[in-house]
C-alpha positions in Angstrom: 0.0 0.0 0.0 1.5 3.4 -1.0 2.1 6.0 1.7 -0.3 8.9 1.9 1.2 12.1 0.4 -1.9 14.4 0.3 -2.5 16.5 3.4 -6.3 16.1 3.1 -6.0 12.3 3.1 -3.6 12.4 6.0 -6.0 14.5 8.0 -8.9 12.2 7.2 -6.9 9.2 8.3 -5.9 10.9 11.6 -9.6 11.7 12.3 -10.7 8.2 11.4 -8.1 6.7 13.8 -9.1 9.0 16.6 -12.8 8.2 15.9 -12.1 4.6 16.4 -10.1 5.3 19.6 -13.1 7.3 20.9 -15.6 4.6 19.9 -13.9 1.8 21.6 -12.7 3.6 24.8 -15.7 5.8 25.8 -15.6 5.0 29.5 -11.8 5.3 29.7 -12.0 8.7 28.0 -14.7 10.0 30.3 -12.8 8.9 33.4 -9.6 10.4 32.1 -11.3 13.7 31.5 -13.1 13.7 34.9 -9.8 12.8 36.7 -7.7 15.1 34.6 -5.4 12.3 33.5 -6.7 11.8 29.9 -3.3 11.4 28.2 -2.0 9.2 30.9 -5.0 6.8 31.0 -5.1 6.6 27.2 -1.4 6.6 26.5 -1.4 3.1 25.1 -4.4 3.6 22.8 -3.2 7.0 21.6 0.3 5.7 20.9 -1.0 2.7 19.0 -3.1 5.1 16.9 -0.1 7.3 16.3 2.0 4.4 15.1 -0.7 3.3 12.7 -0.9 6.9 11.4 2.9 7.2 11.1 3.0 3.9 9.2 0.5 5.1 6.6 1.7 8.6 6.0 4.9 9.7 4.2 7.7 10.6 6.6 7.9 14.1 5.1 4.2 14.8 5.7 4.3 13.3 9.2 7.3 15.5 10.1 5.7 18.7 8.7 2.2 18.4 10.2 0.5 17.7 13.5 -2.7 16.2 12.1 -2.9 13.3 14.6 -2.5 15.6 17.6 -5.1 17.9 16.2 -7.5 15.0 15.6 -7.1 13.9 19.3 -8.4 17.3 20.3 -11.0 17.8 17.6 -12.4 14.3 17.5 -12.0 12.9 21.0 -11.8 15.8 23.4 -14.1 18.3 21.8 -16.9 15.7 21.6 -16.6 15.2 25.4 -17.1 18.9 26.3 -20.1 17.9 28.3 -18.1 15.8 30.7 -17.5 17.6 34.1 -13.8 18.4 34.5 -11.6 20.9 36.3 -9.8 21.7 33.0 -12.9 23.3 31.5 
């Protein structure tokens, strides 16, 4: 499978991966937000997603963009804005 070179395709991939992380880890995400340890509690899942993203995107595009990190915020965290937390 060829590596993704187009920024739009890389952004879609990052969002799809984060959507899957969100779908399969709902309770863990909510607890992480409530206890202000989101990144610690989802470290394994987020890193697995990052490695998948890195393996599918060209090294140049990966190094020049932060699409995966933005997708974590846009797809996972923003959709959980209703969860009570000290951070918002």
